[in-house]
C-alpha positions in Angstrom: 11.0 2.1 -14.6 13.1 0.4 -11.9 12.0 0.4 -8.4 14.5 1.0 -5.5 12.6 1.9 -2.1 10.4 -1.2 -2.0 9.5 -1.6 1.8 9.7 -4.8 3.8 6.4 -6.1 4.6 5.4 -7.5 7.7 2.5 -9.5 9.1 1.0 -6.6 10.8 0.6 -5.1 7.0 -1.5 -7.9 5.9 -5.3 -7.4 5.0 -7.8 -9.9 4.5 -11.5 -9.7 4.2 -13.5 -10.2 7.2 -16.4 -12.1 6.1 -19.6 -12.0 8.5 -20.7 -15.2 9.8 -24.5 -15.3 9.8 -24.7 -18.4 11.9 -23.3 -17.0 14.9 -24.3 -13.5 14.5 -27.5 -13.0 12.5 -27.7 -9.4 12.1 -25.4 -6.6 10.3 -26.5 -2.8 11.2 -24.2 -0.2 9.5 -23.5 2.1 6.4 -23.4 -0.1 3.1 -20.3 1.5 1.6 -19.2 -0.3 -1.4 -19.5 -3.6 -3.5 -16.3 -5.6 -4.3 -15.5 -8.2 -6.7 -14.6 -11.3 -5.2 -13.5 -14.6 -6.3 -17.3 -16.3 -6.6 -19.0 -12.6 -7.3 -19.9 -9.6 -5.9 -19.5 -9.1 -1.9 -21.0 -6.2 -0.2 -19.1 -4.3 2.6 -20.9 -2.7 5.6 -19.3 -0.4 7.8 -20.4 -1.2 11.3 -19.6 0.0 14.8 -17.1 -2.9 14.8 -15.4 -1.9 11.6 -16.1 -3.3 8.0 -17.3 -6.5 7.4 -17.9 -8.2 3.9 -21.0 -10.1 3.3 -20.4 -13.0 1.0 -21.9 -14.1 -2.1 -25.8 -14.8 -1.4 -28.1 -14.5 -4.2 -31.2 -14.0 -1.9 -29.4 -11.1 -0.3 -28.2 -9.6 -3.5 -31.5 -9.5 -4.8 -32.9 -7.2 -2.1 -30.2 -4.9 -2.2 -28.9 -2.4 -4.8 -25.9 -0.6 -6.1 -28.1 2.6 -5.5 -28.2 1.9 -1.7 -24.4 2.6 -1.4 -24.0 5.3 1.3 -27.3 4.4 2.8 -27.8 2.5 6.2 -28.8 -1.1 6.3 -30.3 -3.6 8.6 -29.6 -7.1 7.2 -30.8 -10.2 9.1 -30.4 -13.8 8.0 -33.7 -15.4 8.3 -32.0 -18.9 8.1 -31.8 -21.6 5.7 -34.7 -22.2 3.6 -35.6 -24.9 0.9 -36.4 -23.8 -2.6 -39.5 -25.4 -3.4 -38.9 -25.5 -7.2 -35.1 -26.7 -7.1 -35.2 -28.3 -3.8 -31.8 -26.6 -2.9 -31.0 -24.9 0.3 -30.3 -21.2 0.5 -29.8 -18.5 3.3 -32.8 -16.0 3.1 -32.5 -12.4 4.5 -34.7 -9.4 5.5 -33.1 -6.3 4.4 -33.8 -2.5 5.6 -32.5 0.3 3.8 -33.0 4.1 5.2 
């Protein structure tokens, strides 16, 4: 099958994930709409009043939210960086509300 009507692509056609920066804005409130496979694991996508934002791979966050929460409203607050007493590794911790 030959493709003959391929359009020209421009910069305005480009799509990139808008990863949320919890360091500058520690809270995300919106509707949890999907999970996308990223380069390093599953990313969570939340539709907020400012548009869709992608939340990167955070183990502490993903352990508190489930696929069954898709379609529900969420409030996710970053509690900052914690250090695991067992592994001594630093990680971001989160408080998650689902309604």
